[in-house]
MARZA-310789 format. One record per residue (C-alpha): residue in one letter; x, y, z. Coordinates in steps of 0.05 Angstrom, whole numbers, padded with zeros to 5 digits, always signed. Each point is the difference from the previous one (the first is absolute). Example, Ala and Ser with C-alpha at 12.3 -4.5 7.8 and 13.67 -1.06 7.14 Angstrom:
A+00246-00090+00156S+00027+00069-00013
END
This chain:
M+00406-00316+00265A-00031+00022+00073K-00039-00052+00037P-00070+00024+00024R-00002+00019+00069H-00037-00043+00054V-00067+00025+00014R-00007+00005+00077G-00068-00009+00037L-00036-00045-00055D-00066-00035+00040P-00031-00062-00038D-00057+00010+00041R-00017+00067-00022R-00046+00019-00058L+00054+00011-00070R-00011+00084+00005F+00050-00004+00063N+00052-00050-00030G-00008+00033-00069R+00024+00076+00032R+00048-00032+00042I+00031-00023-00060L-00004+00057-00046V+00024+00046+00050T+00064-00043+00001R+00008+00005-00077L-00015+00071-00005D+00051+00009+00057E+00053-00044-00049V-00018+00043-00057Y+00010+00067+00045A+00081-00035+00034Y+00022+00019-00078D-00022+00072+00006G+00065+00036+00011D+00037-00053-00047V-00044+00007-00063A+00022+00077-00023D+00069-00025-00015P+00000-00030-00070A+00060-00032+00022R-00039-00047+00052V-00014-00057-00056R-00010-00051+00059E-00051+00042+00043L-00031+00030-00068H-00015-00078-00018D-00020-00022+00074M-00048+00058+00008R-00029-00026-00066I-00008-00072+00033A-00033+00037+00062C-00048+00031-00045K-00017-00061-00037R-00017-00041+00074L-00038+00067+00014R-00038-00002-00057Y-00017-00069-00002L-00018-00005+00069L-00049+00061-00017E-00032-00038-00045I-00012-00062+00043F-00026+00037+00066D-00040+00052-00048V-00070-00033+00008A+00018+00001+00091F-00003+00080-00006E-00068+00047-00008A+00050+00054-00032D+00023-00006-00076L+00069-00027-00001L+00000+00011-00078P+00033+00069+00002Y+00055-00024+00045I+00014-00063-00039D-00002+00047-00065E+00051+00043+00032V+00045-00060+00022R-00007-00028-00062A+00031+00059-00031L+00063+00000+00039Q+00006-00065-00013D-00002+00004-00072V+00051+00054-00004L+00048-00036+00053G-00013-00057-00038D+00025+00037-00069I+00053+00030+00034H+00030-00066+00016D-00003-00019-00074C+00052+00049-00011D+00032-00021+00060V+00008-00070-00027Q+00014+00023-00073V+00050+00043+00003P+00049-00043+00024M-00015-00062-00037L+00009+00044-00061E+00067+00028+00023E+00017-00080+00016H-00013-00009-00071L+00044+00051-00027A+00051-00020+00051W-00004-00074-00031L-00001+00031-00069G+00073+00032+00008A+00030-00059+00039R-00029-00050-00061E+00033+00057-00050G+00063+00003+00043A+00013-00081-00006A-00011+00002-00074A+00052+00058-00007R+00050-00046+00041E-00009-00059-00044L+00001+00037-00064V+00062+00033+00031A+00025-00070+00013A-00016-00030-00058A+00033+00057-00043T+00069-00007+00036A-00003-00077+00005D-00007+00004-00085G+00055+00049+00007V-00030+00061-00034A+00041+00056-00007A-00017+00075+00030D+00003+00033-00064D-00039-00047-00046E-00067+00039-00023V-00035-00060-00020A+00014-00042+00062Y-00017+00059+00036Q-00075+00018-00048S-00016-00085+00013F+00020+00012+00078A-00042+00069+00009G-00065-00031-00042S+00005-00063+00047L+00007+00049+00065A-00062+00040-00031D-00036-00062-00006T+00008-00016+00075R-00028+00063+00024H-00074+00015+00013D+00001+00084-00021T-00082-00015-00035E-00017-00017+00076R+00040+00047+00052P-00027+00065-00027G-00073-00024+00016M+00021-00032+00066H+00031+00067+00023A-00058+00038-00022L-00041-00054+00034I+00033+00010+00065A-00009+00070-00006R-00066+00006-00009R-00022-00049+00057R+00044+00048+00045R-00037+00057-00014E-00058-00042-00002R+00014-00018+00074D+00018+00076+00025R-00074+00015-00029L-00031-00060+00035H+00045+00022+00067A-00029+00070-00008H-00071-00015-00015F+00001-00052+00066V+00038+00044+00044S-00057+00055-00018E-00061-00049+00004W+00031-00015+00062A+00000+00071+00035R-00072+00012-00028L-00021-00072+00038K+00030+00021+00062R-00023+00079-00005E-00075-00034-00006R+00012-00035+00056F-00009-00071-00034R+00021-00039+00056A-00043+00033+00057R-00057-00004-00043L+00002-00073-00019E+00010-00025+00072E-00059+00052+00013A-00030-00045-00055L+00019-00063+00040G-00027+00026+00063G+00020-00016+00071P+00003-00065+00030
END
């Protein structure tokens, strides 16, 4: 996770608005630092770091709202919306690998069980053409498999990937809208000068 930037020029002898503006502008810069990265859906780390930057900005807007004459609520709502969609993207980015790891674990567990059954059958001297022994072995092998779980896992993975694609497209669209609508410049104007 990206660490927050150091805020320069804070002055404990100045009013809350002066220091709040410096802090908020620095946190706004942090959000916009990811602008060149977040259009690429493969930039998972940067998308997550932007979410954290949005979270910092939002909470500080809420804290410092009382120090400014302008209504900051619309800006807070916009940042919250970005934070929410980035959080949903992050959920997908975490869940899909977890589900894939579970499938790999199932496969490894089933493989180990199959090796144990083969070793046991070999140790028992079961002939390759012994149909009764083969049916027993096949039944034991089938008992180790999780065929009912696997299709659901694959379906869930596919669903979360589609959802992530949809969420990322929505995020990119919202981010472009905010830039078109001069969100950053409007927020800086609402914060006023030092």
